[in-house]
C-alpha positions in Angstrom: 77.3 117.0 123.7 75.1 116.4 120.5 76.4 114.5 117.5 76.5 117.7 115.6 78.5 119.4 118.1 81.0 116.5 118.3 81.2 116.6 114.4 82.1 120.3 114.5 84.6 119.6 117.4 86.3 116.9 115.6 86.4 118.8 112.4 88.1 121.8 114.0 90.6 119.6 115.9 91.7 118.1 112.5 91.4 121.2 110.6 93.7 123.1 113.3 96.3 120.4 113.2 96.5 120.5 109.3 96.8 124.5 109.5 99.7 124.0 111.8 97.7 125.1 114.9 97.6 123.4 118.1 94.2 121.7 118.6 92.7 120.9 122.0 93.9 117.3 121.8 96.1 115.4 119.5 93.8 114.2 116.5 93.4 110.4 116.4 92.8 109.2 112.8 94.0 105.5 112.6 93.6 103.9 109.3 91.3 101.2 110.7 89.4 99.5 107.7 90.5 95.9 109.0 90.3 97.0 112.6 86.5 97.6 112.2 85.8 93.8 111.6 88.2 92.7 114.4 86.8 95.2 116.9 83.3 95.9 115.4 81.8 92.4 115.5 78.6 91.7 113.8 80.1 88.5 112.2 82.1 90.8 109.8 85.1 90.3 107.8 86.7 91.6 104.7 84.2 89.5 102.8 81.5 91.7 104.0 83.0 94.5 101.7 82.3 92.4 98.7 79.2 90.3 99.7 77.8 91.5 102.9 77.3 95.2 103.0 74.9 95.4 105.8 77.1 93.4 108.0 79.9 95.7 107.2 78.1 98.9 107.9 77.0 97.4 111.1 80.6 96.6 112.1 81.7 100.1 111.1 79.2 101.7 113.1 79.8 99.6 116.2 83.7 100.5 115.9 83.0 104.2 115.6 80.6 104.3 118.5 83.0 102.4 120.8 86.2 104.1 119.8 85.2 107.6 118.7 88.0 108.4 116.3 88.1 111.9 115.0 87.4 111.0 111.3 85.4 108.1 110.0 87.0 105.2 108.2 84.7 103.7 105.6 84.6 100.1 104.6 86.2 99.4 101.2 82.7 98.6 99.4 83.5 96.6 96.3 80.9 94.4 94.5 82.1 91.0 94.5 79.4 90.1 92.0 80.4 92.9 89.6 84.0 91.7 89.9 82.9 88.3 89.0 81.1 89.2 86.0 84.0 91.4 84.7 86.3 88.5 85.6 88.7 91.2 87.0 92.2 89.9 86.4 94.1 92.5 88.7 92.1 91.6 91.8 91.6 88.5 93.9 89.2 88.9 96.8 87.6 87.1 99.9 84.4 85.3 98.7 85.4 84.9 95.1 84.6 81.5 93.7 87.7 79.5 93.8 89.8 82.1 95.8 92.6 81.2 98.2 92.1 84.6 99.8 90.7 84.0 103.5 87.5 85.9 104.5 89.5 87.8 107.0 92.1 89.1 104.6 91.8 92.3 102.5 91.5 91.9 98.7 94.9 91.3 96.8 96.2 93.3 94.0 97.7 91.2 91.2 100.0 93.6 89.3 100.2 92.8 85.5 101.3 94.2 82.3 98.2 95.3 80.5 99.9 97.6 78.1 103.0 96.7 76.0 105.9 99.2 75.8 105.3 99.8 72.1 101.8 100.9 72.9 102.5 104.3 74.6 101.9 106.1 71.4 98.5 104.6 71.0 97.5 105.3 74.7 98.7 109.0 74.3 97.1 109.7 71.0 93.8 107.9 71.6 93.2 107.2 75.5 89.6 106.4 75.3 90.0 104.1 72.2 92.9 102.3 73.9 91.0 101.7 77.1 87.9 100.5 75.3 89.6 98.2 72.7 92.9 97.2 74.3 92.9 97.8 78.3 89.4 96.7 79.3 89.3 93.5 77.4 92.7 92.4 78.9 92.2 93.6 82.6 88.5 92.5 82.5 88.2 89.3 80.3 84.3 89.2 81.0 84.3 92.3 78.7 86.7 91.0 76.0 83.9 91.5 73.4 84.9 95.3 73.3 88.0 94.3 71.3 85.6 94.5 68.4 84.2 97.9 68.9 85.3 100.2 66.1 83.7 103.5 64.8 84.4 104.7 61.3 84.1 108.3 60.4 82.4 107.6 57.2 79.5 105.5 58.7 77.9 108.2 61.1 74.8 109.0 59.6 71.8 108.4 61.8 72.2 105.2 63.9 74.5 103.7 61.4 77.4 104.5 63.8 76.0 101.7 66.0 76.5 98.9 63.5 79.7 97.7 65.1 77.7 96.8 68.0 75.9 94.0 66.2 79.1 92.1 66.7 78.1 89.0 68.9 81.3 89.8 71.1 80.5 93.4 71.5 76.7 92.7 72.3 78.0 90.2 75.1 80.3 92.6 76.5 77.6 95.3 76.6 75.2 93.0 78.3 77.8 92.2 80.9 78.5 96.0 81.3 74.8 96.6 82.0 74.9 94.0 84.9 78.1 95.6 86.3 76.6 99.0 86.3 73.5 97.5 88.0 75.6 95.9 90.6 77.7 99.0 91.1 74.7 101.0 91.5 73.5 98.8 94.5 77.0 99.2 96.0 76.8 102.8 95.7 73.6 102.9 97.7 75.3 101.3 100.6 78.3 103.8 100.4 75.8 106.4 100.7 74.1 104.9 103.6 77.1 104.3 105.5 78.4 107.8 105.1 75.3 109.2 106.2 75.0 107.0 109.2 78.6 107.9 110.3 77.9 111.5 109.6 74.8 111.5 111.7 76.9 110.1 114.6 79.2 113.0 114.5 82.1 111.5 112.5 83.5 113.9 109.7 85.6 112.4 106.7 89.1 112.5 106.5 89.2 112.8 102.7 86.5 113.4 100.1 88.4 112.5 96.9 91.3 110.4 95.7 94.0 110.5 92.9 97.4 109.0 92.2 100.7 110.3 91.1 100.8 109.9 87.4 103.8 107.7 87.4 101.9 105.3 89.7 99.1 105.1 87.4 101.2 103.8 84.6 103.3 101.5 86.8 100.4 100.1 88.9 97.7 99.5 86.1 99.3 99.6 82.7 103.0 98.4 82.7 103.7 96.7 86.0 106.7 97.4 88.1 109.2 95.4 86.0 107.7 96.9 82.8 108.1 100.4 84.2 111.7 99.6 85.2 112.4 99.0 81.5 110.3 102.1 80.4 112.0 104.8 82.4 115.4 103.5 81.5 114.6 102.9 77.7 111.9 105.4 76.8 111.7 108.0 79.5 110.3 110.5 77.0 107.3 108.3 76.5 106.8 107.8 80.3 107.0 111.6 80.7 104.3 112.1 77.9 101.9 109.6 79.5 102.5 111.2 82.8 101.5 114.6 81.5 98.5 113.0 79.9 97.4 111.5 83.3 97.9 114.5 85.2 95.8 116.5 82.8 93.0 113.7 82.7 92.9 113.9 86.5 92.6 117.7 86.6 89.8 117.8 84.2 88.1 115.0 86.4 88.3 117.1 89.4 86.9 120.4 87.8 83.3 120.0 89.5 85.1 119.0 92.8 87.3 121.9 93.1 84.5 124.3 92.0 82.0 123.2 94.4 81.4 124.6 97.9 82.2 121.8 100.5 83.3 122.1 104.2 85.9 119.4 103.5 88.0 119.3 100.6 90.9 116.9 100.8 92.3 114.5 98.2 94.0 111.3 99.2 97.1 110.4 97.3 98.6 106.9 97.9 102.5 107.2 96.7 103.1 103.6 95.5 106.4 103.6 93.7 108.3 106.6 95.1 110.2 105.0 98.0 113.8 104.8 98.4 115.9 102.8 96.0 113.3 102.5 93.2 114.8 105.0 90.8 117.7 107.7 90.9 117.3 111.1 92.1 117.0 112.5 88.6 114.5 110.0 87.6 112.6 110.8 90.7 112.6 114.3 90.2 111.7 114.4 86.5 109.3 111.4 86.0 107.8 111.0 89.5 107.7 114.3 91.5 107.4 116.9 88.7 104.1 116.0 87.2 102.8 115.6 90.8 104.0 118.8 91.7 101.7 120.4 89.2 98.7 118.5 90.7 99.6 119.8 94.2 99.7 123.4 93.0 96.6 123.2 91.1 94.7 121.7 94.1 96.1 124.0 96.7 95.4 126.9 94.5 91.8 126.0 94.6 91.8 125.5 98.4 91.9 121.7 98.3 94.3 119.9 100.7 96.2 117.1 99.3 97.1 114.1 101.5 100.6 113.0 100.5 100.6 109.2 101.7 104.1 107.9 101.3 104.1 104.2 101.4 107.4 102.3 102.1 110.8 103.8 103.3 111.4 107.3 102.4 114.7 108.4 104.3 116.4 109.5 101.1 113.4 111.4 99.8 112.4 113.6 102.7 114.7 116.5 102.2 113.9 116.5 98.5 109.9 116.5 99.3 110.5 119.2 102.0 112.3 121.6 99.4 109.3 121.0 97.0 106.6 121.8 99.6 108.5 124.9 100.8 107.3 126.6 97.6 103.7 125.9 98.5 101.8 127.8 101.3 102.6 126.5 104.9 100.0 124.2 106.1 98.4 123.5 102.8 99.1 119.7 102.7 99.3 116.4 104.8 102.5 114.4 104.6 102.4 110.8 105.9 105.2 108.4 106.4 105.3 104.8 107.5 108.5 104.7 109.3 111.4 106.8 110.7 112.4 109.0 113.6 109.2 110.9 113.9 110.9 113.5 116.4 113.4 114.2 113.6 110.7 114.1 110.8 108.5 116.6 112.8 111.3 119.0 113.0 112.1 118.6 109.3 108.5 119.4 108.2 107.7 121.8 111.2 106.0 125.0 109.8 106.0 123.3 106.3 103.2 120.6 106.2 101.1 118.5 108.9 102.6 115.3 109.6 100.6 112.1 109.8 101.5 108.6 111.2 103.7 107.4 113.9 102.0 104.2 115.4 103.6 101.2 114.0 101.3 98.3 112.9 103.5 95.7 114.6 103.1 97.4 117.9 99.2 97.3 117.6 99.3 93.6 116.7 102.1 92.1 118.4 103.3 94.7 121.0 102.4 94.9 124.6 100.0 97.5 126.0 102.8 99.3 127.7 104.7 99.7 124.5 101.7 101.1 122.9 101.3 103.7 125.7 104.9 104.5 125.6 104.7 105.0 121.7 101.7 107.3 122.0 103.5 109.5 124.7 106.7 109.7 122.5 104.5 110.8 119.6 102.6 113.4 121.8 105.9 114.9 123.2 107.8 115.1 120.1 105.2 115.8 117.5 102.1 117.3 118.9 103.2 120.4 120.4 102.4 123.5 118.4 100.0 121.5 116.1 100.8 120.1 112.7 100.4 116.5 113.8 97.7 113.7 113.2 98.3 110.6 115.1 97.6 107.9 112.5 98.6 104.1 112.2 101.7 103.7 110.0 99.5 101.9 107.4 96.1 100.3 107.0 95.3 98.2 110.0 94.2 94.6 109.5 94.6 92.8 112.7 95.0 94.3 116.3 94.9 93.4 119.9 91.9 95.0 121.6 93.9 96.1 124.6 96.5 97.8 122.4 93.9 99.7 120.4 92.2 100.8 123.6 95.4 101.7 125.1 96.3 104.0 122.0 92.8 105.9 122.3 93.0 106.2 126.0 96.6 107.6 126.0 95.9 109.9 123.2 92.8 111.3 124.9 94.3 112.0 128.2 98.1 112.4 127.7 97.6 114.2 124.2 95.1 116.6 125.8 96.2 120.3 125.4 
């Protein structure tokens, strides 16, 4: 079978499952960024994603050729040099000068408060200005000079509007920004090359765009978890206004994407702060899910499939989410869970949405081959019949036993065959 035929076969397999039809074989789509370096060789590690892009691509290609998953998993290409120039305060990464992050570890996100509680009004009324003069200088100290950027409406004749850029700090920030752009362009070339190579080998993408729940944007990147605790208790109306703004910004940004003609239109949403216990059901409904529901309706209305990737425990949220998805067309989205009784979860979401997940990370790294085989059989027996199931790892795989990984694929391809 040619690579193009394999591509179409895999595409149909995943599309059928998402549409709640039973495919020829249970789709196998493990989130295997780190596993590619463990299994793909080429002297690769997570450091390759920042400083050795050729090595990362070679490992990824080796991995896909050997294991033949149903979708391609791209390395998380990020320019180490660009982040060095920007002095990214929210990120630590393997290979960064002075880092304690090992080469074989993924990058580390350092959550901070880059916005004060009293700055919500400024953020909402002047998002671009706030980002330029406040957020970027705080989150990227290498661009601190943008604090001095100011445009006055009485000084816009001709090129007079650029006078503020004569400020030495602004000039230094602009110079650094040009270097960052050049480094980012280099990385983009590798992203395109890796995508093309895996495409030619017959591996379709799983998602073709990404977004975030508006609440998570504020909590992850602006206020931090602790700051957000204060905000949704003390000023929930401001949180709601900011969520509405971020959902509108995302919808505007997706306009070309939803309008274009593409064979695969799926948007990946990692749900970071919606797990059990983070907030009350009322807060979850009003601040977390309500803005997100508007995004889901908009995308689905434009024939885009949202991938709802729930992170953390969701036992108390499942019934609520099911009720919200029932008002959407059946089979219009994918819902992923990290943990839980997957036989019961499948029953709950049957004929509602395609379920993803089921393979615990601890089994792949620490379990026995027999345990992995038994788990795959359990998932096939309880989730695959009738369609609507994607066999996925519970989260992003970092370390894995080769024999366990091989057992997962072999069992899925044999026992999971229709």
